[in-house]
Structure formats: C-alpha cells, structure tokens
C-alpha positions in Angstrom: 36.0 20.8 -16.1 36.3 24.5 -16.5 33.3 26.5 -17.7 35.6 28.9 -19.7 35.0 28.5 -23.4 37.7 26.6 -25.3 38.5 27.8 -28.8 38.4 25.2 -31.5 41.0 24.3 -34.2 41.0 23.1 -37.7 41.2 19.6 -36.4 38.6 18.7 -33.8 40.1 18.8 -30.3 39.7 15.2 -28.9 38.1 14.6 -25.5 41.3 13.6 -23.7 43.1 16.8 -24.8 40.1 19.0 -23.9 40.0 17.4 -20.4 43.7 18.0 -19.9 43.5 21.6 -21.1 40.5 22.4 -18.9 42.1 21.0 -15.7 44.5 23.9 -15.5 43.1 27.4 -16.1 46.6 28.8 -16.9 47.1 26.1 -19.6 43.6 26.8 -21.0 44.3 30.5 -21.2 47.6 29.9 -23.0 45.8 27.5 -25.4 43.1 30.0 -26.1 45.8 32.7 -26.9 47.4 30.5 -29.6 46.5 31.2 -33.2 44.1 28.6 -34.8 47.0 27.3 -36.8 49.2 26.8 -33.8 46.3 25.0 -32.0 45.9 22.8 -35.1 49.6 21.9 -35.0 49.3 20.8 -31.4 46.1 18.8 -32.0 47.7 17.0 -34.9 50.9 16.4 -32.8 48.9 14.8 -30.1 46.5 12.7 -32.3 48.9 11.4 -35.0 50.6 8.9 -32.7 49.5 5.3 -32.4 50.1 4.3 -28.8 47.9 5.6 -26.0 51.1 6.0 -23.8 52.8 8.1 -26.5 49.6 10.2 -26.8 49.6 10.9 -23.0 53.3 11.9 -23.2 52.5 14.3 -26.1 49.7 15.9 -24.0 52.1 16.2 -21.1 54.7 17.8 -23.3 52.1 20.2 -24.8 51.2 21.4 -21.3 54.9 21.8 -20.3 55.8 23.6 -23.5 52.8 26.0 -23.2 53.9 26.9 -19.7 57.4 27.5 -21.0 56.0 30.0 -23.5 56.3 27.7 -26.6 53.6 28.2 -29.1 54.1 25.2 -31.4 55.6 21.7 -31.1 59.3 21.7 -31.3 61.0 19.4 -33.8 57.7 18.8 -35.5 57.6 18.9 -39.3 54.1 20.2 -39.3 50.6 18.9 -39.8 50.6 16.5 -42.7 46.9 17.1 -43.3 47.7 20.8 -44.0 51.2 20.3 -45.5 51.2 17.0 -47.5 55.0 17.3 -48.0 55.5 16.5 -44.3 53.8 13.1 -44.6 57.1 11.5 -45.5 58.3 12.1 -42.0 55.5 9.9 -40.6 56.1 6.9 -42.8 52.5 6.5 -43.9 49.8 7.9 -46.1 47.8 10.6 -44.3 44.1 10.8 -45.0 42.6 14.2 -45.1 
C-alpha cells in the first residue's frame, strides 16, 4: 500500500476501495484531487450495491472513470444519504 495520505470523505472509505486506490499512485492522486463531495458520491456508488461482484465492478469503473478525467459517477442519481429524494431510484429505504 502507498504511504501517501488518502483524504477521507463524508462516508468512510471502505477497506477494499482504499486498497484499490492505493495500488495505483495516479488513481490515488486523482482521488485526492476530488472534492470531498465528489469522493463521497464515489464511495456511496461503490458501497450501495448488494453483490460483491457488482461492488468490484463499481471499483473498476471508478478507476477507469478517474483515469478518463471524470470526477463523479455517470448516470448516478446521487448519494441517497445526502439527497433523500434519490432513494426512490434504489428501491429501498436508506438509513442515514
């Protein structure tokens, strides 16, 4: 793991995401240059899914999108923990 400090988000960054980010210094640099709100959106995007396979796919997409210059998840209604109105897109009640 890289020794470079990783900036936190409003949501806690889970271990699997931290490990993925720290494996590539370019991705970690791009991550650290995101606003806290953008990092929060990505963390929520990764952690809101149920299946481990889907979560891995979301981490992979995060890495690819950051390298393409994208700063937030595309086609994502937003973090339902921050924007309760988006919970309807997830088909379940979201606990804060």
